[in-house]
C-alpha positions as CSV (number, residue, x, y, z in Angstrom):
1,M,-67.3,-45.1,24.9
2,R,-69.1,-47.0,22.2
3,T,-69.1,-50.2,24.3
4,F,-70.9,-48.2,27.1
5,A,-73.4,-46.9,24.5
6,F,-74.1,-50.4,23.4
7,Y,-74.6,-51.6,27.0
8,S,-77.0,-48.7,27.7
9,A,-78.9,-49.4,24.5
10,A,-79.0,-53.1,25.3
11,C,-80.5,-52.5,28.8
12,A,-83.1,-50.1,27.5
13,G,-84.0,-52.6,24.7
14,A,-84.3,-55.4,27.2
15,L,-86.7,-53.5,29.4
16,F,-88.8,-52.7,26.3
17,L,-88.8,-56.3,25.2
18,A,-89.8,-57.5,28.6
19,A,-92.6,-55.0,28.7
20,C,-94.2,-56.0,25.4
21,K,-93.2,-59.7,25.6
22,S,-92.6,-59.9,21.9
23,A,-90.1,-62.3,20.3
24,P,-87.7,-61.2,17.6
25,P,-88.1,-62.7,14.1
26,A,-86.0,-65.7,13.4
27,N,-82.3,-64.9,12.4
28,V,-83.0,-61.1,12.6
29,A,-80.3,-59.2,14.5
30,A,-81.9,-55.8,14.1
31,T,-84.5,-53.9,12.0
32,V,-84.2,-50.5,10.5
33,N,-87.6,-49.1,9.7
34,S,-88.8,-52.7,9.6
35,R,-86.1,-53.8,7.1
36,P,-84.1,-56.7,8.7
37,I,-80.4,-57.1,9.2
38,T,-79.7,-60.8,9.8
39,Y,-77.1,-62.6,11.9
40,A,-75.9,-64.0,8.6
41,D,-75.1,-60.4,7.6
42,I,-73.0,-60.0,10.7
43,D,-71.2,-63.3,10.3
44,K,-70.3,-62.4,6.8
45,Q,-68.7,-59.1,7.8
46,F,-67.0,-60.8,10.8
47,Q,-65.5,-63.3,8.4
48,L,-64.1,-60.5,6.3
49,N,-62.6,-58.8,9.3
50,F,-61.2,-62.0,10.8
51,P,-60.5,-64.5,8.0
52,D,-57.8,-66.3,10.0
53,A,-59.4,-68.4,12.8
54,Q,-56.3,-68.1,14.9
55,S,-56.6,-64.3,14.9
56,R,-60.2,-64.2,16.0
57,P,-61.0,-62.8,19.5
58,A,-62.3,-64.8,22.4
59,D,-66.0,-65.3,23.1
60,D,-66.8,-62.0,24.9
61,Q,-64.5,-60.0,22.7
62,M,-66.1,-61.6,19.7
63,T,-69.5,-60.6,20.9
64,I,-68.3,-57.0,21.3
65,Q,-66.8,-57.1,17.8
66,K,-70.1,-58.4,16.3
67,M,-72.1,-55.7,18.1
68,E,-69.7,-53.1,16.6
69,I,-70.2,-54.7,13.2
70,L,-74.0,-54.6,13.6
71,R,-73.9,-50.9,14.6
72,S,-72.0,-50.2,11.3
73,L,-74.5,-52.3,9.4
74,I,-77.4,-50.3,11.0
75,D,-75.7,-47.0,10.1
76,N,-75.2,-48.2,6.6
77,E,-78.8,-49.3,6.2
78,I,-80.0,-46.0,7.5
79,M,-77.9,-44.1,4.9
80,L,-79.0,-46.5,2.2
81,Q,-82.6,-45.9,2.9
82,R,-82.0,-42.2,2.8
83,A,-80.3,-42.6,-0.6
84,E,-83.3,-44.5,-1.9
85,K,-85.6,-41.8,-0.6
86,G,-83.5,-39.1,-2.3
87,S,-83.3,-41.1,-5.6
88,L,-79.5,-41.3,-5.2
89,M,-79.1,-45.0,-5.7
90,A,-76.0,-46.0,-7.7
91,T,-76.8,-47.0,-11.3
92,E,-75.8,-50.1,-13.2
93,A,-73.2,-48.1,-15.0
94,D,-71.8,-46.9,-11.7
95,V,-71.6,-50.4,-10.3
96,E,-70.0,-51.9,-13.4
97,A,-67.4,-49.1,-13.6
98,K,-66.4,-49.7,-9.9
99,F,-66.5,-53.5,-10.4
100,N,-64.2,-53.3,-13.4
101,E,-61.8,-51.0,-11.5
102,L,-61.6,-53.5,-8.6
103,K,-61.1,-56.4,-11.0
104,S,-58.4,-54.7,-13.1
105,G,-54.9,-56.1,-12.5
106,Y,-56.2,-59.6,-11.6
107,T,-56.5,-62.6,-13.9
108,Q,-59.9,-64.3,-13.8
109,E,-58.5,-67.1,-11.6
110,E,-56.9,-64.6,-9.2
111,F,-60.0,-62.5,-8.9
112,Q,-62.1,-65.6,-8.2
113,K,-59.6,-66.7,-5.5
114,Q,-60.1,-63.3,-3.8
115,L,-63.9,-63.7,-3.9
116,N,-63.6,-67.3,-2.5
117,A,-61.4,-66.1,0.3
118,R,-64.1,-63.6,1.3
119,K,-66.9,-66.2,0.7
120,M,-68.5,-63.8,-1.8
121,S,-70.0,-64.3,-5.2
122,I,-69.8,-61.7,-8.0
123,A,-73.4,-60.9,-7.2
124,D,-72.5,-60.3,-3.5
125,L,-69.7,-58.0,-4.5
126,K,-71.8,-56.0,-6.9
127,A,-74.5,-55.7,-4.2
128,Q,-72.0,-54.4,-1.8
129,I,-70.6,-51.9,-4.4
130,R,-74.1,-50.6,-5.1
131,R,-74.7,-50.0,-1.3
132,D,-71.3,-48.3,-0.8
133,L,-71.7,-46.1,-3.9
134,S,-75.3,-45.1,-2.9
135,V,-74.3,-44.2,0.6
136,Q,-71.4,-42.2,-0.7
137,K,-73.8,-40.3,-3.0
138,I,-76.0,-39.3,-0.1
139,I,-73.0,-38.3,2.0
140,N,-71.6,-36.2,-0.8
141,K,-74.9,-34.5,-1.4
142,E,-75.8,-33.8,2.2
143,I,-72.4,-33.1,3.6
144,T,-69.3,-32.9,1.5
145,S,-70.7,-30.7,-1.2
146,Q,-72.0,-28.3,1.4
147,I,-68.6,-27.6,3.0
148,S,-66.7,-24.4,2.2
149,I,-63.6,-22.9,3.8
150,S,-63.3,-19.1,3.8
151,D,-60.1,-17.1,3.5
152,N,-60.7,-15.8,7.0
153,E,-60.8,-19.3,8.4
154,I,-57.5,-20.1,6.7
155,G,-56.0,-16.9,8.1
156,D,-57.3,-17.5,11.6
157,F,-55.9,-21.1,11.6
158,Y,-52.5,-19.8,10.4
159,K,-52.3,-17.2,13.2
160,A,-53.2,-19.8,15.8
161,N,-50.7,-22.4,14.5
162,K,-48.0,-20.3,12.9
163,E,-45.2,-22.2,14.7
164,A,-46.4,-25.4,13.0
165,F,-45.3,-23.8,9.7
166,N,-41.8,-23.1,10.9
167,L,-39.5,-26.0,9.9
168,A,-36.6,-26.3,12.3
169,E,-34.8,-28.5,9.8
170,P,-35.2,-29.7,6.2
171,Q,-38.0,-32.1,5.7
172,I,-38.7,-34.6,2.9
173,H,-42.2,-35.8,1.9
174,L,-41.9,-39.6,1.3
175,A,-44.0,-42.5,0.2
176,Q,-42.9,-46.1,0.3
177,I,-43.7,-49.6,-0.9
178,I,-42.6,-52.3,1.4
179,V,-42.2,-56.0,0.7
180,T,-41.3,-58.5,3.4
181,A,-40.0,-62.1,3.4
182,V,-42.5,-63.2,6.0
183,A,-46.3,-63.8,6.1
184,D,-48.2,-60.9,7.7
185,P,-51.7,-61.6,9.3
186,N,-52.3,-57.8,9.4
187,L,-51.8,-57.4,5.7
188,R,-53.9,-54.5,4.3
189,N,-53.1,-54.1,0.6
190,L,-56.0,-54.3,-1.8
191,K,-54.7,-57.3,-3.7
192,N,-54.1,-59.3,-0.5
193,D,-50.6,-60.0,-2.0
194,D,-48.1,-61.2,0.5
195,A,-44.6,-62.5,-0.2
196,R,-43.6,-65.3,2.2
197,T,-40.0,-66.1,1.4
198,D,-36.9,-63.9,0.6
199,E,-37.0,-65.3,-3.0
200,Q,-40.7,-64.2,-3.4
201,A,-40.0,-60.8,-1.8
202,K,-37.0,-60.1,-4.0
203,S,-38.9,-61.1,-7.2
204,K,-42.0,-59.1,-6.1
205,V,-40.1,-55.9,-5.4
206,Q,-38.1,-56.1,-8.6
207,A,-41.4,-56.5,-10.6
208,L,-42.9,-53.5,-8.8
209,E,-39.8,-51.4,-9.5
210,A,-40.1,-52.3,-13.2
211,R,-43.7,-51.3,-13.3
212,L,-42.9,-48.0,-11.6
213,R,-40.0,-47.3,-14.1
214,Q,-42.6,-47.9,-16.9
215,G,-44.7,-45.1,-15.5
216,E,-47.4,-46.8,-13.4
217,D,-48.8,-44.8,-10.5
218,F,-46.9,-45.2,-7.3
219,A,-49.9,-44.7,-5.0
220,M,-52.0,-47.3,-6.8
221,L,-49.2,-49.9,-6.7
222,A,-48.7,-49.2,-3.0
223,Q,-52.3,-49.6,-2.2
224,N,-52.5,-52.8,-4.2
225,F,-49.2,-54.5,-3.2
226,S,-47.3,-52.8,-0.3
227,E,-47.0,-55.0,2.8
228,D,-46.9,-52.1,5.2
229,P,-50.3,-52.0,7.0
230,N,-49.9,-48.4,8.0
231,S,-49.0,-46.7,4.8
232,A,-50.5,-49.0,2.1
233,P,-54.0,-47.7,2.5
234,N,-52.7,-44.2,2.0
235,G,-50.9,-45.0,-1.2
236,G,-47.7,-45.5,0.7
237,D,-47.7,-41.8,1.9
238,M,-45.5,-41.3,5.0
239,G,-46.0,-37.6,5.2
240,F,-43.1,-35.2,5.8
241,V,-40.0,-36.8,7.5
242,P,-37.4,-34.6,9.2
243,Q,-34.0,-35.1,7.6
244,S,-32.5,-36.1,10.9
245,A,-34.9,-39.0,11.2
246,L,-33.2,-40.6,8.2
247,D,-30.1,-41.1,10.3
248,Q,-32.0,-43.7,12.3
249,L,-32.5,-45.8,9.2
250,G,-28.7,-46.1,8.5
251,P,-26.2,-44.2,6.4
252,E,-27.0,-46.1,3.2
253,F,-30.7,-45.4,3.4
254,R,-30.1,-41.8,4.2
255,S,-27.7,-41.5,1.2
256,F,-30.2,-43.0,-1.1
257,I,-32.9,-40.6,-0.1
258,L,-30.8,-37.4,-0.2
259,Q,-29.6,-38.2,-3.7
260,V,-33.1,-38.8,-5.2
261,P,-34.7,-35.6,-6.7
262,P,-38.4,-34.9,-6.0
263,G,-40.7,-37.0,-8.1
264,Q,-38.3,-39.9,-8.5
265,I,-37.9,-43.3,-6.8
266,T,-35.1,-45.2,-5.3
267,Q,-34.0,-48.6,-6.4
268,P,-35.1,-51.3,-3.9
269,I,-33.4,-50.9,-0.6
270,Q,-32.8,-54.1,1.4
271,G,-32.5,-54.4,5.2
272,Q,-33.4,-57.1,7.7
273,G,-35.7,-59.1,5.5
274,V,-37.5,-56.0,4.2
275,Y,-37.3,-54.5,0.8
276,R,-38.3,-50.8,0.3
277,I,-38.9,-48.6,-2.7
278,I,-39.0,-45.0,-1.7
279,K,-40.5,-42.1,-3.6
280,V,-39.4,-38.6,-2.9
281,I,-42.5,-36.5,-3.4
282,S,-40.9,-33.1,-2.4
283,K,-38.2,-31.6,-0.3
284,E,-38.7,-28.6,2.0
285,P,-35.9,-26.4,3.4
286,A,-35.9,-25.2,7.0
287,G,-37.5,-21.9,7.9
288,Q,-40.9,-20.1,8.4
289,R,-43.6,-20.7,5.8
290,E,-45.8,-17.6,5.3
291,L,-49.5,-17.5,4.8
292,N,-49.1,-16.3,1.1
293,D,-47.4,-19.6,0.3
294,P,-49.9,-21.7,-1.8
295,K,-48.7,-24.9,-0.2
296,V,-49.5,-23.5,3.3
297,Q,-52.9,-22.4,2.2
298,Q,-53.6,-25.8,0.6
299,R,-52.5,-27.6,3.7
300,I,-54.7,-25.5,6.0
301,R,-57.7,-25.8,3.6
302,E,-57.4,-29.6,3.6
303,T,-57.0,-29.7,7.4
304,L,-60.1,-27.6,7.9
305,L,-62.1,-29.5,5.3
306,N,-61.3,-32.8,6.9
307,R,-62.3,-31.5,10.3
308,K,-65.6,-30.2,9.1
309,D,-66.3,-33.3,7.1
310,Q,-65.7,-35.6,10.1
311,L,-67.8,-33.3,12.4
312,L,-70.7,-33.0,10.1
313,K,-70.7,-36.7,9.2
314,A,-70.8,-37.6,12.9
315,A,-73.7,-35.2,13.5
316,Y,-75.5,-36.3,10.4
317,Y,-75.3,-40.0,11.3
318,E,-76.6,-39.3,14.8
319,V,-79.5,-37.3,13.5
320,A,-80.3,-39.9,10.9
321,H,-80.1,-42.6,13.6
322,N,-82.5,-40.7,15.8
323,E,-85.0,-40.3,13.0
324,A,-85.0,-43.9,12.1
325,H,-86.9,-46.6,13.9
326,V,-84.2,-49.1,14.9
327,V,-84.7,-52.3,17.0
328,N,-81.5,-54.0,18.0
329,Y,-82.5,-57.6,18.9
330,F,-78.9,-58.7,19.2
331,A,-78.2,-56.1,21.9
332,I,-81.4,-57.1,23.7
333,R,-80.4,-60.7,23.6
334,V,-77.0,-60.0,25.1
335,A,-78.5,-57.8,27.8
336,Q,-80.9,-60.6,28.8
337,K,-78.0,-63.0,29.4
338,K,-76.4,-60.8,32.0
């Protein structure tokens, strides 16, 4: 759908450019209210998304990816300008606090290595932090803080989805940290930490278990070090798993999980070159959950909040885009080559 939108926009832009016979400024891929976004900006983001040359898409696919990146940069610039207009730019204190948070847990050498891998300087990183925090401020002010969920909405959702709150069998809410003995090009943990041999994997998982036993936060360690690209960004959260699904993972794994009380973790579980530490968050018996259950209400409230948030953000971005003066020279250039 977005590819089609880009194509349509590109064609329209090409006709406009042909009509006025103007040439784009050097190295400028787009402008937002006359403020430029350069091809260098696109290349930098592309490098972050595809650091491994072997994993990079072919030429046409690469162009599509870069156009997607440019669309994101345009949206971000529109929001940043709105934050500036609303005096909502992140302060130096905001930036330093976030910078120190990102830096924590690294040695100076390790942190510099991460920056080098992303071809970023400390100044680049702080500039990106300032942009991200500023955009988040305008989103929070204009959208998130305006959302409310009424008791009637919760009740209506429950009535329409009552069967979803009837558990046919016991379920267990799990989170996991995974460490593998092989390199993973799709690694998504925050520290970019990847064990590559069984010896490294075993040492890493033992160190993580020790930190957990000392009281460190499971979700934070999962985000920073877990090698599961699906659950690591969510703090290792796997959601609720039916008890019968544990059988597929083998009797030893199932036995470990069933014996662990809520709030506790397993010792590292090894299987087929993978080490897992599992946290049992909660256990839910089978049966119907009623509307007066606080957990049911909280689950419904979060679901409705997320839905409204996504809907309003999408609408807000479209309105903001319509109100901005955007010229996408990159799209025009692509369309002219057809």
